[in-house]
C-alpha positions as CSV (number, residue, x, y, z in Angstrom):
1,M,186.6,152.3,140.0
2,Q,185.5,150.2,142.9
3,N,184.9,153.1,145.3
4,W,183.0,155.4,142.8
5,P,181.9,153.2,140.0
6,N,179.7,155.9,138.3
7,A,182.1,158.8,138.7
8,T,183.5,160.4,135.7
9,L,184.5,163.7,137.2
10,H,187.1,163.6,140.0
11,V,187.6,166.9,141.8
12,V,190.8,167.2,143.8
13,T,191.2,169.9,146.5
14,G,193.3,170.5,149.5
15,K,194.9,173.1,151.7
16,G,197.8,175.0,150.1
17,G,201.1,173.1,150.4
18,T,199.5,169.6,150.7
19,G,200.3,168.6,147.2
20,K,196.8,168.6,145.6
21,T,198.1,169.2,142.1
22,T,200.6,166.3,142.5
23,I,197.8,164.0,143.7
24,A,195.5,165.1,140.9
25,A,198.2,164.4,138.3
26,A,199.0,161.0,139.8
27,L,195.3,160.2,139.9
28,A,195.0,161.1,136.2
29,I,197.8,158.6,135.4
30,A,196.3,155.9,137.6
31,L,192.8,156.3,136.0
32,A,194.3,156.1,132.5
33,K,195.7,152.7,133.2
34,N,194.9,149.9,130.7
35,G,193.8,151.9,127.8
36,H,191.6,154.6,129.3
37,R,191.6,158.3,128.3
38,T,191.8,160.9,131.1
39,I,192.0,164.6,131.0
40,L,193.6,166.7,133.8
41,M,192.2,170.2,134.1
42,E,193.4,173.2,136.1
43,V,191.5,176.4,136.7
44,E,193.8,178.6,138.8
45,G,196.2,179.8,136.1
46,R,199.3,178.5,137.9
47,Q,200.5,176.1,135.1
48,G,201.1,173.5,137.8
49,I,200.4,170.7,135.4
50,A,203.0,171.8,132.9
51,Q,205.6,172.0,135.6
52,L,204.9,168.5,136.9
53,F,204.9,166.9,133.4
54,D,207.9,169.0,132.3
55,T,206.0,170.5,129.3
56,P,205.7,174.0,127.9
57,P,202.9,176.1,129.5
58,L,199.5,174.8,128.5
59,P,197.2,176.9,126.2
60,Y,193.4,176.7,126.3
61,E,193.7,173.6,124.2
62,E,193.5,169.9,125.0
63,R,196.9,168.3,124.7
64,K,198.2,164.7,125.3
65,I,200.9,164.9,127.9
66,A,201.6,161.3,129.0
67,V,201.0,157.7,128.4
68,A,199.8,155.4,131.2
69,P,200.7,151.7,131.8
70,G,198.6,149.6,129.5
71,G,198.4,152.2,126.8
72,G,196.1,154.7,128.3
73,E,196.4,158.4,127.5
74,V,196.6,161.5,129.8
75,W,195.5,164.8,128.3
76,A,195.6,168.2,129.9
77,L,193.8,171.5,129.7
78,A,194.4,174.8,131.4
79,V,191.0,176.5,131.6
80,D,190.9,180.2,131.2
81,T,187.8,182.2,132.3
82,E,187.9,184.4,129.2
83,D,188.1,181.5,126.8
84,A,185.5,179.5,128.8
85,L,183.1,182.5,128.3
86,L,183.8,182.5,124.5
87,D,183.1,178.8,124.5
88,Y,179.9,179.4,126.3
89,L,178.8,182.1,124.0
90,E,179.6,180.0,120.9
91,M,177.9,176.9,122.3
92,F,174.6,178.5,123.4
93,Y,174.4,181.6,121.2
94,K,176.8,181.2,118.3
95,L,178.4,184.5,119.4
96,R,182.1,183.9,119.5
97,R,182.9,187.0,117.5
98,A,180.8,189.1,119.8
99,G,182.5,187.5,122.8
100,S,185.9,188.3,121.3
101,A,184.8,192.0,121.0
102,L,183.6,192.0,124.6
103,S,187.0,190.5,125.7
104,K,188.9,193.3,123.9
105,M,186.7,195.9,125.6
106,G,187.5,194.4,129.0
107,A,183.9,193.4,129.6
108,V,184.8,189.9,130.7
109,D,187.1,191.0,133.5
110,F,184.5,193.6,134.6
111,A,181.7,191.1,134.6
112,T,183.6,188.4,136.6
113,T,184.9,191.1,139.0
114,I,181.5,192.3,140.0
115,A,180.0,188.9,139.8
116,P,182.6,186.3,141.0
117,G,180.1,183.5,140.9
118,L,179.9,183.9,137.1
119,R,183.6,183.0,136.9
120,D,183.0,179.8,138.8
121,V,180.1,178.9,136.6
122,L,182.2,179.3,133.5
123,L,185.1,177.2,134.9
124,T,183.1,174.4,136.3
125,G,180.9,174.5,133.3
126,K,183.8,173.7,131.0
127,A,184.7,170.6,133.2
128,C,181.0,169.5,133.0
129,E,180.9,170.0,129.2
130,V,183.9,167.6,128.9
131,V,182.2,165.1,131.3
132,K,179.0,165.1,129.1
133,R,181.0,164.1,126.0
134,K,181.1,160.6,127.4
135,E,177.3,160.4,127.6
136,K,177.0,161.7,124.1
137,K,179.6,159.2,122.9
138,Q,181.6,162.0,121.1
139,D,184.9,161.2,119.5
140,N,186.8,163.5,121.8
141,A,185.2,162.0,125.0
142,Y,187.3,160.9,128.0
143,D,186.7,158.1,130.4
144,Y,187.6,160.3,133.4
145,V,188.0,164.0,134.0
146,I,190.3,165.1,136.9
147,L,189.9,168.7,138.0
148,D,192.7,170.3,140.0
149,A,190.4,172.6,141.9
150,P,190.8,175.6,144.2
151,P,191.9,175.0,147.9
152,T,189.7,173.5,150.5
153,G,188.7,176.8,152.0
154,R,187.0,177.8,148.7
155,I,185.9,174.5,147.2
156,T,182.3,174.5,148.4
157,R,181.6,178.0,147.0
158,F,183.5,177.1,143.8
159,L,181.4,173.9,143.2
160,N,178.1,175.1,144.5
161,V,177.4,177.3,141.5
162,N,173.7,177.5,142.0
163,G,174.2,179.3,145.2
164,E,176.8,181.5,143.7
165,V,174.5,182.7,140.8
166,S,171.3,183.0,142.8
167,G,171.9,186.7,143.3
168,L,172.7,187.1,139.6
169,A,169.9,185.3,137.9
170,K,166.7,183.6,139.0
171,V,165.8,182.5,135.4
172,G,167.4,182.7,132.0
173,P,170.5,181.2,130.3
174,I,173.0,181.7,133.2
175,K,170.6,180.0,135.7
176,S,170.0,177.2,133.2
177,H,173.7,176.8,132.7
178,A,174.3,176.6,136.4
179,D,171.5,174.0,136.8
180,S,173.2,171.9,134.1
181,V,176.5,172.2,135.9
182,M,174.9,171.1,139.2
183,S,173.2,168.2,137.6
184,V,176.7,166.8,137.1
185,I,178.6,168.1,140.2
186,A,175.9,167.1,142.7
187,S,175.4,163.6,141.2
188,E,177.1,160.2,141.4
189,Q,179.0,161.3,138.3
190,T,181.3,163.3,140.6
191,A,183.6,162.4,143.5
192,I,185.3,165.2,145.4
193,H,188.6,164.2,147.0
194,L,190.5,166.1,149.6
195,V,194.3,166.1,150.1
196,T,195.9,166.6,153.5
197,L,199.0,166.1,155.5
198,L,199.0,164.5,159.0
199,E,199.3,167.9,160.7
200,E,196.8,169.7,162.8
201,M,195.9,172.6,160.6
202,P,195.5,170.7,157.3
203,V,193.6,167.9,159.0
204,Q,191.2,170.4,160.6
205,E,190.7,172.2,157.3
206,T,190.0,168.9,155.6
207,L,187.4,167.9,158.2
208,D,185.8,171.3,157.9
209,G,185.8,171.0,154.1
210,V,184.2,167.5,154.3
211,A,181.5,168.9,156.6
212,E,180.8,171.9,154.3
213,L,180.6,169.7,151.2
214,E,178.3,167.2,152.8
215,A,176.0,170.0,154.1
216,S,175.7,171.4,150.6
217,G,174.8,168.0,149.2
218,L,178.0,167.6,147.3
219,P,179.5,164.1,146.8
220,V,182.7,163.6,148.9
221,G,185.0,160.9,147.6
222,A,188.2,160.1,149.5
223,I,190.9,161.6,151.6
224,F,194.4,161.4,150.3
225,V,197.0,161.6,153.0
226,N,200.1,162.9,151.3
227,M,203.8,162.8,152.1
228,T,203.6,160.1,154.9
229,R,206.8,158.8,156.5
230,P,207.3,155.5,158.2
231,P,208.0,155.7,161.9
232,Q,211.6,154.9,163.0
233,L,210.6,153.9,166.5
234,D,208.0,151.5,167.7
235,A,205.4,152.4,170.3
236,A,207.5,151.4,173.4
237,Q,210.5,153.2,172.0
238,R,208.5,156.4,171.4
239,V,207.4,156.4,175.1
240,M,211.0,156.0,176.2
241,A,212.2,158.7,173.7
242,I,209.7,161.3,174.9
243,A,210.6,160.5,178.6
244,G,214.3,160.8,177.8
245,Q,214.8,157.1,178.8
246,L,216.4,155.7,175.6
247,P,219.6,153.7,176.6
248,R,222.3,156.3,176.1
249,S,225.2,153.9,176.6
250,E,223.8,151.3,174.2
251,I,223.4,154.0,171.5
252,D,227.0,155.2,172.2
253,R,228.2,151.6,171.8
254,E,226.4,151.0,168.5
255,I,227.7,154.2,167.0
256,S,231.2,153.3,168.0
257,Q,230.8,149.8,166.5
258,S,229.8,151.3,163.2
259,G,233.2,153.0,163.0
260,L,232.0,156.5,163.8
261,S,233.3,158.7,166.6
262,T,230.9,159.8,169.3
263,S,230.6,162.6,171.8
264,N,228.2,163.8,174.5
265,Q,227.1,166.6,172.1
266,L,226.3,164.1,169.4
267,L,224.4,161.8,171.7
268,D,222.4,164.7,173.1
269,A,221.4,165.8,169.6
270,L,220.4,162.2,168.6
271,L,218.3,161.8,171.7
272,M,216.6,165.2,171.1
273,E,215.9,164.2,167.5
274,A,214.5,160.9,168.7
275,S,212.1,162.7,171.1
276,D,211.0,165.1,168.4
277,H,210.4,162.2,166.0
278,A,208.4,160.3,168.6
279,E,206.2,163.3,169.3
280,R,205.6,163.8,165.6
281,V,204.7,160.2,165.0
282,N,202.2,160.3,167.9
283,L,200.6,163.4,166.5
284,E,200.3,161.8,163.1
285,I,198.7,158.8,164.5
286,S,196.2,161.0,166.4
287,E,195.4,163.1,163.3
288,L,194.9,159.9,161.2
289,E,192.4,158.7,163.8
290,R,190.5,162.0,163.5
291,L,190.3,161.5,159.7
292,K,189.2,157.8,160.0
293,E,186.2,158.9,162.2
294,R,184.6,160.5,159.1
295,G,184.2,157.0,157.6
296,L,185.6,158.0,154.2
297,P,188.1,155.9,152.1
298,I,191.7,157.0,153.0
299,F,194.7,156.5,150.8
300,A,198.1,157.1,152.2
301,L,200.9,158.2,149.8
302,P,204.6,158.4,150.9
303,L,207.0,161.3,150.9
304,L,209.3,160.6,148.0
305,P,212.9,161.2,149.0
306,S,213.9,162.3,145.5
307,G,211.1,164.8,145.3
308,I,208.3,165.0,142.7
309,D,209.2,164.7,139.0
310,L,207.6,162.7,136.2
311,G,209.0,159.5,137.6
312,G,207.6,160.3,141.0
313,L,204.1,160.9,139.5
314,Y,204.2,157.4,138.0
315,E,205.4,156.0,141.3
316,L,202.5,157.6,143.2
317,S,200.1,156.4,140.5
318,A,201.3,152.9,140.9
319,I,200.7,153.1,144.7
320,M,197.2,154.3,143.9
321,S,196.6,151.4,141.5
322,A,197.8,148.9,144.1
323,S,195.3,150.5,146.5
324,G,192.4,149.8,144.1
325,I,192.3,153.1,142.2
326,G,192.7,152.8,138.4
327,G,191.4,151.7,135.1
328,E,190.5,148.0,134.9
């Protein structure tokens, strides 16, 4: 990728309602273009990936869910804390059976409740294990790993696992595992992308998230501005609309010429709608300027009138590819 040439792990976060899962899914398709293998991972237990790709709920198992243009493959994995712990115990201690017994006793839930940082280490650790397959040239390696991560308000804590486990362990296997995770997340192997809408609250949360990530030394990638809509009025018309100076008689005449009947009530409603539209567009322009001041790459994606289905994901991925994102 031209913006993050060394990044294998692409973390996608955003305020709730901004469409971060949709953007993560479209990004997985775009990165799989021209024969690449990508895996889309989720960690919140919402089964959002399965819903987007119209597949049955995902188990804790890597499954191919789509084919990208040029023959690439998109795989998916829903990461479960309990299963991630069993993987950890098997990988480092060959203790899967003991881990299964702990799970049945409820020890896993107890441990992650009293030490939430442990949960994040296990979830991010699974993503980093998949990333490292590429370095080791394993048969089940992927070119890109896309992580549908928690919302912006929690993303720094989620990724900064060293800080989360500092109160749990200063030395030992948990600390070593956290160090291994951070060696990936805090490096150029990772790009953390934020999804927003051009509204005041999501933009502010995005800017706050960028500041927190950068202060923690975590690599910020791009800002994806989702669900954008083209303005229906130019700058001069917006000034007139807000001031209530659009030519009422001319609008009345054009409606009549189209074969529709008009009334003062209809004209009042149209002029009010035009004023609201003008104010919204001006706000969006202002919010976009705030985002641009951060100096990060910004990718704008349109609101799809038909909604988001599998075809919509491919449409968004094609727009990403045209913007320079995707497999070469």
